[in-house]
Steps between C-alpha positions, in 0.01 A plus 500: 500500500503382141235261373634144484437317175511121527602307190407133522617363166779557253239567230357780715848647544545508122168684462592770757829562316340510155684186389383215274360197677775276642598191301494292818244566778740421785835650392600799292812696410418862414719755323471809717538733201161372380319571828259794511279512806141593426400845638238363738770309689737792549581597860398171659681261727517141381466149637563202274387141557811374320877535522641805326870529416619796299808673370442865412706794386408861412129460570426861594327408824554483872428157642396465864638155573453409865667774705714650226458689175692436180520717190656236273785696351691171493417132467295386798304182564181457703375178654135524602308206647123451483320729742768769535417866438697749291423824322621692196514879456558570135661792324242630250781528244583132476854453363534350155796285604334311786615141495479173687278200546243351732459134585157398632457156656169381636532263800292243310784466247724379784247257642642158589862610448780551752517864396145558632642469852853630453394825328320600820826456689696743281589790729459760227129416473469545878649845548150645509662662284794715603800452278504480122783320323744730321665314214806563285477500121657154493247367751216666314608335174517161669149536642376610159635176354310291755182692423543439128527125570172510693328707233622270223375190680144613557483661153590163349259212488414403858574133565563263790845649558414871488408554864812324631724700267341830602516406870870424457556844346305665783718322753809626318369856508422480873833338586692773321281763663602352836865530398458860383321595822788363707741698284288809560526465877879508464550759224255751647700518823458872547122479522513178699744644751256784556250233601753357745561842651129564529443165671772584751340841563154346544623237744706747702207740524259221592726354772562847644128580525209379709374291209669191643293518817171589332527298178760233568791414276506649149388257234624433149166632372550825694840562337369412155202734539725785611725443197209454257635164388364151558629278782615234256689749284665661803610166644641387168689827451649477850600138445691595185670803653566381855429128519239566770123497480286795610408311818868445575565874464225567753652246739847651457370842601309344789811325632704820459249690715475216750878497545497877559240465772662194659842663514404860571206484739388332820162400357392146573478246218120521521504880474733489200281240332197723554677808361598300192142404427478152650198395701689212659862523622551135408443580132761774514752277680447218250558728199801669659665165574425375151670804345798531740543154655469671840203564723435869576620441858819327386568782255456761772728308736771448235486867402547613860793261543673668207 
């Protein structure tokens, strides 16, 4: 396992990347072309005590970002929250045309603002981290403009209005990131549909095995772990593609299996509940009625009448 290097301040980050001291201790916009990591920090994993948003292109490195790796042959954005771990494996022949920017925001800069709370609720900081944001050239240019506004404001003379203006620009950047992420869920349908297929395979396999009896119903966390994505990301993706949450997909598969057993076997309701992972038949009956508007017994009786 790689050594984990913790960086507590933005000034410390600048030192590890051989950059001049930041002009503001709590916020900094960095031109990635000027970044050169010091040799003693090569090959480490990193944890920052501040928010880190970046747009990078042609960096000559493989980034381990949550459960996926990215080689940055196109414009990609990261969103890393304080306390999250990532690593960088660099190509010794760093490309001359690497480009992009980094935005560093210490939580203290957001203190006593609405953004201090709302930034923690942004899904893309909570993916733990599993999906980078792929941006078009037009989107990249727009984000660059927002960054220039932030840079200009803290490079100018800081006054009573500066923090509010910068906070407003940060909110704009995060709001557009939210929009671009939603676009990504839709435009990257091929990859997303693979996730849907895999979820269906996982649920079918689980419901056809003894796992139901030994471990109970599959959980959202179980599916997310098997897919190497976070529960929140998986649920959001499913909501966009199908209108259903991950939990609703689990319940759909459960009801499908319950109907098979109710219509095609002579097992009692209690036995079916047990085989489907329920400790108490009443819990099974309650869920089945909620999902179908019929009790398991009524469903069985109506099926036999038909």
